[in-house]
C-alpha positions as CSV (number, residue, x, y, z in Angstrom):
1,M,2.1,-154.4,183.3
2,S,4.2,-153.3,180.0
3,E,3.1,-150.7,177.4
4,Q,2.5,-153.1,175.4
5,R,0.2,-155.1,176.7
6,S,-1.6,-151.9,178.5
7,T,-2.2,-151.2,175.0
8,V,-3.5,-153.8,173.8
9,L,-6.2,-154.3,176.9
10,V,-6.6,-150.9,175.8
11,R,-7.7,-152.1,172.6
12,L,-10.0,-154.6,173.4
13,V,-11.9,-153.1,176.2
14,G,-12.3,-150.5,173.8
15,V,-13.8,-153.0,171.1
16,G,-15.9,-154.2,173.6
17,A,-17.3,-151.3,174.9
18,G,-18.0,-150.4,170.8
19,L,-19.7,-153.4,170.4
20,L,-21.8,-153.5,173.4
21,A,-22.5,-149.9,172.7
22,G,-23.8,-150.6,169.2
23,W,-26.1,-153.3,170.5
24,L,-27.8,-150.7,172.7
25,A,-28.3,-148.5,170.6
26,Q,-30.2,-150.7,167.8
27,R,-31.9,-152.0,170.9
28,L,-33.2,-148.5,171.8
29,L,-33.7,-147.6,168.1
30,D,-36.0,-150.7,167.8
31,S,-37.8,-150.0,171.0
32,V,-38.5,-145.8,170.0
33,W,-39.2,-147.2,166.0
34,E,-41.8,-149.2,167.4
35,R,-43.5,-147.4,169.9
36,A,-43.4,-144.6,167.1
37,S,-44.7,-146.6,164.3
38,G,-46.3,-149.9,166.0
39,H,-44.7,-152.3,164.0
40,T,-40.7,-152.9,164.4
41,P,-38.2,-151.5,161.8
42,P,-38.4,-152.8,158.5
43,T,-35.4,-155.0,157.1
44,A,-34.2,-155.0,152.8
45,D,-35.4,-158.4,153.1
46,D,-39.3,-157.5,154.0
47,P,-40.8,-157.4,150.4
48,E,-43.8,-155.7,151.9
49,A,-42.1,-152.7,153.2
50,P,-41.9,-149.1,151.8
51,L,-38.5,-148.6,150.6
52,V,-38.5,-145.3,152.1
53,E,-39.7,-146.7,154.9
54,V,-36.6,-149.4,155.2
55,A,-33.8,-146.0,153.9
56,A,-34.7,-144.2,156.8
57,A,-35.2,-147.2,159.5
58,V,-31.1,-148.3,157.5
59,A,-29.6,-144.6,157.6
60,L,-31.4,-144.3,161.6
61,T,-29.5,-147.2,162.7
62,G,-26.3,-147.1,160.8
63,A,-25.7,-143.4,162.1
64,L,-27.0,-144.3,165.6
65,V,-24.7,-147.3,165.8
66,A,-21.6,-145.8,164.5
67,I,-21.6,-142.7,167.0
68,A,-22.2,-144.9,170.1
69,R,-19.1,-146.8,169.2
70,V,-17.2,-144.3,168.2
71,V,-18.4,-142.2,171.9
72,A,-17.8,-146.1,173.6
73,S,-14.3,-146.6,171.6
74,R,-12.9,-142.7,172.6
75,S,-14.1,-142.8,176.6
76,T,-12.5,-146.5,176.5
77,T,-9.5,-144.8,175.6
78,R,-9.7,-141.7,177.5
79,L,-10.2,-143.6,181.0
80,A,-7.5,-145.9,180.0
81,A,-5.1,-143.0,179.2
82,S,-6.0,-141.1,182.4
83,R,-5.0,-144.5,184.3
84,L,-2.4,-145.0,182.8
85,A,-0.9,-141.6,183.8
86,R,-0.9,-142.2,187.8
């Protein structure tokens, strides 16, 4: 496999892993939030939800999803680099 094709493949796998990790982080946060508060996380569309609760949910979601995506992408890149070096 050429270097360019393997680089494209690594990037595609990294993007896929990042999206999957972000989705899993979102599901985990939803589950933990529901257990802790007794209801699903509020959304910005919900006029009944307190602004502080919406802001907390958005901040936690954004941070966890971003971290999960970065970790997944970096792990994929490292794994691919170690396999290509063989």
